[in-house]
Each structure stands twice: as C-alpha cells, then as structure tokens.
C-alpha positions as CSV (number, residue, x, y, z in Angstrom):
1,X,0.0,0.0,0.0
2,X,1.3,3.5,-0.9
3,X,2.5,5.8,1.8
4,X,0.4,8.9,2.4
5,X,1.4,12.5,2.7
6,X,-1.1,15.3,3.3
7,X,-1.3,19.1,3.5
8,X,-4.0,21.5,4.6
9,X,-5.7,23.3,1.6
10,X,-8.7,25.5,1.7
11,X,-9.5,24.4,5.2
12,X,-9.4,20.7,4.6
13,X,-6.9,17.9,4.3
14,X,-5.8,17.1,0.8
15,X,-4.0,13.8,0.2
16,X,-0.9,14.0,-1.9
17,X,-0.8,10.3,-2.5
18,X,-3.9,8.1,-2.2
19,X,-3.6,4.6,-0.9
20,X,-5.1,2.2,-3.4
21,X,-7.1,-0.8,-2.4
22,X,-8.8,-2.4,-5.4
23,X,-12.3,-3.9,-4.7
24,X,-14.1,-5.7,-7.5
25,X,-17.8,-4.9,-8.1
26,X,-19.8,-7.9,-7.0
27,X,-23.4,-9.0,-7.6
28,X,-23.5,-8.2,-11.3
29,X,-26.8,-9.9,-11.8
30,X,-28.1,-7.9,-14.7
31,X,-26.2,-8.4,-18.0
32,X,-28.6,-6.1,-20.0
33,X,-28.3,-2.8,-18.1
34,X,-30.3,0.2,-19.2
35,X,-29.6,3.7,-18.0
36,X,-31.9,6.7,-18.1
37,X,-30.6,10.1,-19.2
38,X,-32.7,13.2,-18.5
39,X,-33.2,15.6,-21.4
40,X,-33.2,19.4,-21.1
41,X,-34.4,22.4,-23.1
42,X,-32.1,25.1,-24.5
43,X,-29.2,25.3,-27.0
44,X,-28.7,23.3,-29.3
45,X,-32.3,22.1,-29.2
46,X,-34.8,23.9,-31.5
47,X,-37.3,26.1,-29.8
48,X,-39.9,24.0,-27.9
49,X,-37.7,20.9,-27.9
50,X,-35.2,19.3,-25.6
51,X,-31.9,17.5,-26.2
52,X,-29.4,15.0,-24.9
53,X,-25.8,15.3,-26.0
54,X,-24.9,12.1,-27.8
55,X,-21.5,11.9,-26.0
56,X,-23.4,10.8,-22.8
57,X,-25.1,8.0,-24.8
58,X,-21.9,6.8,-26.4
59,X,-20.1,7.0,-23.1
60,X,-22.6,4.6,-21.4
61,X,-22.8,2.4,-24.5
62,X,-19.0,2.0,-24.5
63,X,-19.3,0.3,-21.1
64,X,-22.0,-2.1,-22.2
65,X,-25.2,-0.2,-21.3
66,X,-28.1,1.0,-23.3
67,X,-30.0,4.2,-22.9
68,X,-33.6,5.3,-22.4
69,X,-34.2,9.0,-22.7
70,X,-36.4,10.6,-20.0
71,X,-37.9,13.8,-21.3
72,X,-37.8,16.7,-18.9
73,X,-41.4,17.6,-19.5
74,X,-42.9,14.1,-18.9
75,X,-45.8,13.6,-16.5
76,X,-45.3,11.6,-13.3
77,X,-46.9,8.4,-14.8
78,X,-44.5,8.3,-17.7
79,X,-41.5,9.0,-15.5
80,X,-42.5,6.2,-13.2
81,X,-42.9,3.9,-16.2
82,X,-39.3,4.6,-17.3
83,X,-38.0,4.4,-13.8
84,X,-39.3,0.8,-13.6
85,X,-37.3,-0.1,-16.6
86,X,-33.9,1.6,-16.1
87,X,-31.1,0.4,-13.9
88,X,-29.5,3.7,-13.2
89,X,-29.9,7.4,-13.8
90,X,-27.5,10.0,-15.4
91,X,-28.2,13.7,-14.9
92,X,-26.1,15.4,-17.6
93,X,-24.3,18.7,-17.8
94,X,-25.8,21.8,-19.4
95,X,-27.7,24.8,-18.2
96,X,-31.0,25.0,-16.3
97,X,-32.7,26.9,-13.5
98,X,-32.5,24.8,-10.4
99,X,-35.6,25.9,-8.5
100,X,-39.1,24.4,-7.9
101,X,-41.5,25.3,-10.7
102,X,-38.9,24.8,-13.5
103,X,-39.6,21.6,-15.3
104,X,-36.0,20.3,-15.6
105,X,-35.5,20.7,-11.8
106,X,-38.9,19.3,-10.9
107,X,-38.4,16.2,-13.0
108,X,-34.9,15.7,-11.8
109,X,-36.1,16.0,-8.2
110,X,-38.9,13.5,-8.8
111,X,-36.4,11.0,-10.3
112,X,-34.0,11.5,-7.4
113,X,-36.8,10.9,-4.9
114,X,-37.7,7.7,-6.7
115,X,-34.1,6.6,-6.5
116,X,-33.8,7.4,-2.8
117,X,-37.0,5.5,-2.1
118,X,-35.8,2.5,-4.2
119,X,-32.5,2.3,-2.3
120,X,-34.3,2.7,1.1
121,X,-36.3,-0.4,0.1
122,X,-33.3,-2.4,-0.7
123,X,-33.5,-1.8,-4.5
124,X,-29.9,-0.8,-5.4
125,X,-30.2,2.1,-7.8
126,X,-27.2,4.2,-8.8
127,X,-27.3,7.9,-9.8
128,X,-24.6,9.9,-11.4
129,X,-24.6,13.7,-12.0
130,X,-22.2,15.5,-14.3
131,X,-21.6,19.2,-14.0
132,X,-25.1,20.6,-14.0
133,X,-26.1,17.2,-12.8
134,X,-23.8,17.5,-9.8
135,X,-25.2,20.9,-9.0
136,X,-28.8,19.6,-9.4
137,X,-28.1,16.8,-6.9
138,X,-26.5,19.3,-4.5
139,X,-29.5,21.6,-4.6
140,X,-32.0,18.7,-4.3
141,X,-30.3,17.2,-1.3
142,X,-29.8,20.5,0.5
143,X,-33.1,22.2,-0.5
144,X,-31.0,25.4,-0.9
145,X,-31.7,27.2,-4.1
146,X,-28.9,29.8,-3.6
147,X,-26.3,27.2,-2.8
148,X,-24.1,27.5,-5.8
149,X,-21.2,29.9,-6.1
150,X,-19.4,31.6,-9.0
151,X,-16.4,29.9,-10.3
152,X,-14.6,30.4,-13.6
153,X,-13.6,27.0,-14.8
154,X,-14.7,27.2,-18.4
155,X,-12.4,25.2,-20.6
156,X,-10.2,24.4,-17.6
157,X,-9.0,20.8,-17.5
158,X,-7.5,20.2,-14.1
159,X,-6.1,17.5,-11.8
160,X,-8.2,16.4,-8.8
161,X,-7.1,17.3,-5.3
162,X,-8.2,14.3,-3.2
163,X,-9.5,15.0,0.3
164,X,-9.0,13.0,3.4
165,X,-12.3,11.2,2.6
166,X,-11.1,10.0,-0.8
167,X,-9.6,6.8,0.8
168,X,-13.2,5.7,1.5
169,X,-14.5,6.4,-2.0
170,X,-16.2,3.5,-3.7
171,X,-15.6,5.1,-7.0
172,X,-11.8,5.6,-6.6
173,X,-11.4,2.2,-4.9
174,X,-13.0,0.6,-8.0
175,X,-10.9,2.4,-10.6
176,X,-7.5,1.0,-11.6
177,X,-4.8,2.4,-9.4
178,X,-2.9,4.1,-12.2
179,X,-6.2,5.9,-13.3
180,X,-6.6,7.2,-9.8
181,X,-3.0,8.5,-9.9
182,X,-3.4,10.0,-13.3
183,X,-6.5,11.9,-12.2
184,X,-4.5,13.3,-9.3
185,X,-1.4,14.2,-11.1
186,X,-2.5,15.1,-14.6
187,X,-5.1,17.7,-15.9
188,X,-7.3,15.1,-17.6
189,X,-10.6,15.9,-15.8
190,X,-12.4,18.2,-18.2
191,X,-13.9,21.1,-16.2
192,X,-16.2,23.4,-18.2
193,X,-18.5,25.5,-16.0
194,X,-19.0,29.2,-15.3
195,X,-21.6,31.8,-14.5
196,X,-22.7,30.7,-11.1
197,X,-21.7,27.0,-11.4
198,X,-19.8,25.2,-8.7
199,X,-20.0,24.3,-5.1
200,X,-17.6,25.7,-2.5
201,X,-16.5,23.9,0.7
202,X,-17.9,26.8,2.6
203,X,-21.4,26.3,1.1
204,X,-21.0,22.5,1.7
205,X,-20.1,22.9,5.3
206,X,-22.9,25.5,5.9
207,X,-25.5,23.0,4.7
208,X,-25.5,20.0,7.1
209,X,-27.8,18.0,4.9
210,X,-25.1,17.8,2.3
211,X,-22.5,16.6,4.7
212,X,-24.8,13.9,6.0
213,X,-25.5,12.7,2.5
214,X,-22.3,13.2,0.6
215,X,-18.6,12.9,1.2
216,X,-16.3,15.3,-0.6
217,X,-13.9,13.2,-2.6
218,X,-12.0,15.9,-4.5
219,X,-11.5,19.6,-5.0
220,X,-10.2,21.5,-8.1
221,X,-9.0,25.0,-8.7
222,X,-10.7,27.5,-11.0
223,X,-8.7,30.0,-13.2
224,X,-8.3,32.4,-10.3
225,X,-7.1,29.7,-7.9
226,X,-10.3,29.4,-6.0
227,X,-11.1,25.9,-4.8
228,X,-14.5,24.2,-5.6
229,X,-15.8,20.7,-5.0
230,X,-15.2,18.6,-8.1
231,X,-16.3,15.1,-6.9
232,X,-19.0,14.0,-4.5
233,X,-20.1,10.5,-3.5
234,X,-23.0,9.4,-1.4
235,X,-22.2,8.0,2.0
236,X,-25.0,5.5,2.2
237,X,-26.5,5.7,-1.3
238,X,-24.9,4.7,-4.7
239,X,-24.8,8.3,-5.8
240,X,-21.7,9.9,-7.5
241,X,-21.3,13.4,-8.9
242,X,-18.5,15.1,-10.8
243,X,-18.2,18.7,-11.8
244,X,-15.9,17.4,-14.5
245,X,-17.0,15.7,-17.7
246,X,-15.7,12.1,-18.2
247,X,-17.8,11.7,-21.4
248,X,-16.1,14.6,-23.3
249,X,-12.6,13.1,-23.5
250,X,-13.5,10.4,-26.0
251,X,-16.5,11.9,-27.7
252,X,-16.4,15.7,-28.0
253,X,-14.0,17.3,-30.5
254,X,-14.8,21.0,-30.7
255,X,-11.4,22.8,-31.3
256,X,-12.3,25.8,-29.1
257,X,-12.2,23.7,-26.0
258,X,-8.9,22.1,-24.7
259,X,-10.5,18.7,-24.0
260,X,-7.8,16.2,-23.0
261,X,-7.6,13.5,-25.7
262,X,-4.4,11.7,-24.5
263,X,-4.3,8.0,-24.1
264,X,-4.4,8.5,-20.3
265,X,-7.5,10.7,-20.6
266,X,-9.3,8.3,-22.8
267,X,-8.6,5.4,-20.5
268,X,-9.8,7.4,-17.5
269,X,-13.1,8.2,-19.4
270,X,-13.6,4.5,-20.2
271,X,-12.9,3.3,-16.6
272,X,-15.3,5.8,-15.1
273,X,-18.0,4.6,-17.5
274,X,-17.1,1.0,-16.6
275,X,-17.6,1.8,-12.9
276,X,-21.1,3.4,-13.4
277,X,-22.4,0.7,-15.7
278,X,-21.1,-2.0,-13.3
279,X,-23.1,-0.3,-10.6
280,X,-26.2,-0.4,-12.8
281,X,-25.7,-4.2,-13.3
282,X,-26.6,-4.6,-9.7
283,X,-30.1,-3.3,-10.3
284,X,-32.8,-5.7,-11.6
285,X,-35.4,-3.3,-13.1
286,X,-36.6,-4.5,-16.5
287,X,-39.2,-3.9,-19.1
288,X,-42.4,-5.9,-19.0
289,X,-41.4,-7.4,-22.3
290,X,-39.1,-6.9,-25.3
291,X,-41.6,-4.8,-27.1
292,X,-41.8,-2.3,-24.3
293,X,-38.0,-2.2,-24.1
294,X,-37.8,-1.6,-27.9
295,X,-40.3,1.3,-27.5
296,X,-38.3,3.1,-24.9
297,X,-34.8,2.8,-26.1
298,X,-33.0,5.9,-27.6
299,X,-32.5,3.8,-30.8
300,X,-35.9,5.2,-31.8
301,X,-34.2,8.6,-32.3
302,X,-31.5,9.7,-34.7
303,X,-28.6,11.9,-33.5
304,X,-28.0,15.1,-35.4
305,X,-24.5,16.4,-36.4
306,X,-24.7,19.5,-34.2
307,X,-20.9,20.0,-34.3
308,X,-20.8,20.6,-38.1
309,X,-18.8,23.7,-39.1
310,X,-21.1,25.3,-41.7
311,X,-19.0,28.5,-41.5
312,X,-15.3,28.9,-40.9
313,X,-14.6,29.7,-37.3
314,X,-18.0,28.5,-36.1
315,X,-17.8,26.5,-32.9
316,X,-20.3,24.1,-31.3
317,X,-20.0,22.3,-27.9
318,X,-21.5,19.0,-29.0
319,X,-20.5,16.8,-31.9
320,X,-23.9,15.1,-32.0
321,X,-27.2,15.6,-30.2
322,X,-30.6,13.9,-29.9
323,X,-33.6,16.2,-30.1
324,X,-37.1,15.5,-28.6
325,X,-40.4,17.1,-29.3
326,X,-42.2,19.0,-26.5
327,X,-44.6,17.1,-24.3
328,X,-47.7,19.1,-23.4
329,X,-48.8,17.2,-20.3
330,X,-47.9,18.6,-16.9
331,X,-46.0,16.8,-14.2
C-alpha cells in the first residue's frame, strides 16, 4: 500500500498520494443494463424541444449499457414507467434553472426521490450527476436554491485534489490504481463550468444535509485559484457526482475547448464509464417485455450532427445531439 502525505488546503486535508485498495464490483446480476438520461431544453435544441448530447449516450454504451431518454417535460406516470425499466440514472451537464417550478428541476427532483426510495427499500439504484447534474443533486439534497457559487472553470481541465475522505471512496477504490493516480497528477478531468456554477467547501459545510448525504472526494481550482468541489459521493447511497465531464474526453472534438484526448485521458473516461455501468448491473429493473423495451430505447431517435462547421470559425460544444419534441402534459 502506498504511503500517504497530506497538507492543509482551503480548510481541509488534501491527500498528496492516495492509498489504493482495489475492490471488485460484486453482484453483477443484470447483464442487460439500461440507464436513463434526463433531457433538457435550450441550445442546441430547437425552440420548444429538448436535447441529450450524444456523448453521454456513447459513453454509457462504451461500457455495455443501453440508454432510455427521460424527457424533462414528462408527467409523473411516464417518469415512473421509465424508472421501472432503467437500472441507473444520469443527470447530464448543461444549463438550467435549479428551482421548484422549473420543469427540468422538478423532473430531476422527482427522479432522485424515486431513486432514494428505491434504495431505502433495498433496490440498489445508482445515480450519477455530471456538472449541472452534480449541481442539481446538491440543490435537491440541500433544498437550498442559492447554494451554488461563481467559479470560472470554463475550458479548464484540471487535476483532482483528493480530500481526506477520498480513501473511503467506492468510485476511486473501484478504478485501476494508475487511473486514480493520473486523475490526481495530470489535468485530464475536463472542467467546463462558469456563470454561477460550482459548489464551495464553505457552502457545503454550511448545509449540514449535504455533509450527512455526501462525502467530498476531491477539489479542483478555477482559473483564479479558488477551490471548488469537483467530486462528490453518497455516504449511504450509490450516488456519484462530478463537476468534470468524463464523457467529453472520447466523444467531443470542438477545437475551441482544450478537452484532453491523450491515451491516459481516454482510458480514464472509459474506466469511469465502466464503474457506473457496473453499478447499474446490480439493479434488476426491467421492461415488461421486449416490445416495451424496444419502444423506450434511444435507438428510436437519430442523432444530429450539431458540431458541423457550416461556416469557418463557427464553434459548437456537442458533436452530436438527440432532439425530442415537446410534451404538453404537466408533471
């Protein structure tokens, strides 16, 4: 086991070298995992529609999962129908208002409530939030709608500064040791958030509900040197959240962002996907029959080449996106 050194940073202990203990994921009873991804309105979706960036879909598929889209404007009955089929939930990055009365937030909160209830009843159900998804989980768990701070980490790949709680992280203990070391020592975690995005340690500590639910696994620094929380993990629930984007390394290619595409970065992306899909294999939700499964899968939709450069110098964040028509029913 590696020796540990530590220093105090931003009021907490940051590990310089993490001891690695590899634990295999057990109880992989489901060899046909399906993961739900929540759609959201806004760019690049046309007016009145919602979207899912195809990179999230490819990322999960690369680890052996399939995807069911969950539309942000679905009613409760349709949400519950999809929840009964999926084996895990991914809340993606993007931009949305995180307050009650806004459809993305209300639907995300309902899905998280279903996941919490399932786990409380012994139904192992993993949830992962990326960027906006991490912020969404933080706001839902804390019930604090002014929780988030202002950090400038747009286009800012960074190493992870592991905290003293990182040694207990199920995520890190499940990754290959060299991947954990690479995340610590190399700027391969793609950070891309700004305009009010991010969670400070101060905000975390001032909201006891967050500390009871989550452990802080890592911090990162924004462009001004300010520290923000970059990885969270549930203490008693299979919830993980990253302010960084593991799906971008392998599947997003816009030249205006400095997304790490090195071999180490791609391997990290794959191993994090492997972890989350392995978690989903522990869940036994399934469709009533193969016809229902076929009906719900994202295969019924065609991705659009949204990263196409129609004019010189034009930049787009997503290479491909799925678009979904608006649903008129209320939640």
